[in-house]
C-alpha positions as CSV (number, residue, x, y, z in Angstrom):
1,M,-10.1,1.0,-6.8
2,K,-9.5,-2.3,-8.4
3,L,-6.0,-3.7,-9.0
4,R,-6.6,-3.9,-12.7
5,E,-7.4,-0.2,-12.7
6,I,-4.1,0.6,-10.9
7,V,-2.2,-1.4,-13.5
8,Q,-4.1,0.2,-16.4
9,R,-3.5,3.7,-15.0
10,I,0.3,3.0,-14.6
11,S,0.5,1.6,-18.2
12,E,-1.3,4.7,-19.6
13,E,0.3,7.4,-17.5
14,K,3.9,6.0,-17.3
15,P,4.2,3.4,-20.1
16,D,8.0,3.2,-19.6
17,I,7.7,1.7,-16.1
18,L,6.0,-1.5,-17.2
19,G,7.6,-1.6,-20.6
20,R,6.8,-4.9,-22.2
21,V,5.6,-6.6,-19.0
22,P,2.2,-8.3,-19.8
23,Q,-0.8,-6.9,-17.9
24,G,-1.3,-10.2,-16.1
25,K,2.3,-10.2,-14.8
26,A,2.0,-6.6,-13.8
27,L,-1.2,-7.4,-12.0
28,T,0.5,-10.2,-10.1
29,I,3.4,-7.9,-9.1
30,V,1.0,-5.3,-7.7
31,R,-1.0,-7.9,-5.9
32,E,2.1,-9.4,-4.3
33,V,3.5,-6.0,-3.2
34,L,0.2,-5.1,-1.6
35,G,0.0,-8.5,0.0
36,E,3.4,-8.0,1.6
37,L,2.3,-4.6,2.9
38,K,-0.8,-6.2,4.4
39,K,1.3,-8.9,6.1
40,E,3.6,-6.2,7.6
41,I,0.7,-4.2,8.9
42,E,-0.9,-7.3,10.4
43,A,2.4,-8.2,12.1
44,T,2.9,-4.8,13.6
45,E,1.2,-4.2,17.0
46,E,2.4,-0.6,17.5
47,G,4.6,1.6,15.4
48,K,5.2,3.0,12.0
49,I,5.7,1.5,8.6
50,V,7.4,4.0,6.3
51,I,7.3,3.5,2.6
52,P,9.5,6.2,0.9
53,G,7.6,8.1,-1.8
54,V,4.3,6.6,-0.7
55,G,3.7,7.5,2.9
56,T,3.5,6.2,6.5
57,F,1.2,3.8,8.2
58,V,0.8,4.5,11.9
59,I,-0.4,1.6,13.9
60,S,-1.7,1.8,17.4
61,S,-3.9,-0.1,19.8
62,I,-6.9,1.7,21.3
63,E,-9.8,0.6,23.5
64,K,-13.2,1.0,22.1
65,K,-16.4,-0.2,23.9
66,G,-14.2,-2.2,26.3
67,K,-12.3,-4.0,23.5
68,K,-8.8,-3.5,22.3
69,I,-8.7,-2.8,18.6
70,K,-5.9,-1.9,16.1
71,R,-6.1,1.5,14.6
72,I,-4.3,2.1,11.3
73,V,-3.8,5.6,10.0
74,F,-2.2,6.3,6.6
75,R,-0.4,9.6,6.0
76,S,0.6,10.1,2.4
77,A,4.1,11.3,1.6
78,K,4.5,15.0,0.7
79,K,5.0,15.7,-3.0
80,K,8.4,16.8,-4.0
81,E,8.3,20.2,-5.7
């Protein structure tokens, strides 16, 4: 999914969230938020990153073919009913 598609979907499904924010500015905001998440994941060797309402990234190190690699598993948050 492309970032423009995410912004477009938000503006169509929940227009009040973005209000009068121009699409370019909204795209920049989404890009920055995801960039910060990426930095946090890269900086975490082992553990969990919990984002309320979104889910949890579980980060662990495993050995595969003699090399230590980082495993990242995402578990989406349960929907409130």
